[in-house]
N, C-alpha and C positions, 0 to 999 in steps of 0.2 A: 469933652472933647477925645480923652483917651478912650473913650467908649466907643465912636465913631473909629477911631484906627484900629482898636481891637476887631472889629466887625469885616474891615477891610482888609486885614492880615488872614482873618479866617475864609473870606472868599478868595482872596489869593493863594492861598494854599490849599484848597480843596481843587480850585482849578490847575495849579501845579501838580498836584496828585492825578487826576484825570488825563492832562497831557503826557504825564509819566508813564500811565497804564497805557495810552494809545501807541505811544513809541516803542513799548516794551512788546506790544500786541502785534505791533507791524514788523520790527526786527524776528521776532519767533514765527510769526506767520511768513515772511519771505524767506525766512529759512526753510521753513518745511516744504514751501512751493519750490524751492529751487531743489531740495533733495528729491522729492517726487517727480518734478519734470527732468532731472538728470538720471535718475532710476528708469523713468518711462522712456527717454529717448537712447539710453544704452541698449536696454532691451528691444528696443524696435531696430537698432543698429544690428544688433545680434541677430535679430530674424530674417533683417534685409540681405545680412552678408550670408546666411546659410542657405537662402533662397537662391542667393547669386552663385555661390558654390557649388549648389547641387542643379544649376542649369534651369532652374525656374525662372527664367529671364523674365515674363510678362509680369508676375508677381513681385520679383524682385523691385522692378521698374517702379509698380505700382508701390511699394511700401518707401521706396526711396523718396517719391513725389511728395507722400505724405510727411516725411521727415525733413521735408525743407521747412515745414512751420513748426518743427519742434522747439517747446520752449528752452530747450539746452542743446547747444553744439560746440563743441570742442572745435579748433581750428582743422586737427588731423581728421576727424571724422566727417567734417564736412567736406572736405577737399575730397578726401573717399566719396562721400555720396555724390557730389558733384561729375567726378570722374568715371564712377561707373554708372551715372546715370546717362551721361554722355555717350559712353561707351555702347550701352545696350540701345539707345536710340540709334546710335550709328549703325547697329546691327540690325535696326529694324529697317532702316531707310536701305540699306545695301541690299537686304532680303527682297525688298520690292523692287528695286532696281534691276538684280538678278532674275528675278520671275518674269519682268517684264522681258527682258533681254533673251530668257530662255525660250520663252513661247515665241518670240521672233526668229529666232535662229532655229526652231524646231520646224515652224513652218515653213521657212525657207530649205528645209532638209539639211540643216548643218548641224548633224548630231554632236559631231566632235567639239565644234564650237559650243555648244549647249553643255557639255560635260566639261568643257576646259572653263565655263562660266561658273557653273557650281560648285566648282573647285575652290573659287574666290571665297566664298563663304566661309568665315570662321566656325559657325555654328550652322543648324537649321531649325533653330529653335522658332523663326517666326515666319516660316514656309507655311502656305496653308497645306491642308491634309494631302490634296491631289498633286502639289508641287513637291511634299516630302517623299512620297512615293513614287514618284519620276525620279526623283534625285536618288534616292534608293536603288532603282532599277537600273538608271544609267550610270550613276558615280557612288557606289556602296562605300559606307565607312570604313575605315581600313583600323 
């Protein structure tokens, strides 16, 4: 009987070693995944931030949208991401609204109203080429 008990102990001990190796592998793999995803997310946030600061809002918006699915985000970076994304989306919507308004005002002959409406834009990044030229002609940047 002692022979049977010894075999059971060897099997259990091999299973224990395999389990231990699996656990260690998961911990080490998880640690490296965390580091890689964190580094990748930080680089992505830095790129998006530099695009935003440089005024490349369309590209920054695209990058911020990609970062929503990042494997790692801190609360502060996440709040910046959503704040800037909302700001850029708001600018896009305002630009579309102002464009329609300016076209209507110019069609009605109200150039002063069109200039005033163009003055409401915080930036002209989302104007199409024709409206950007019109804005530069009617209300040059100062």
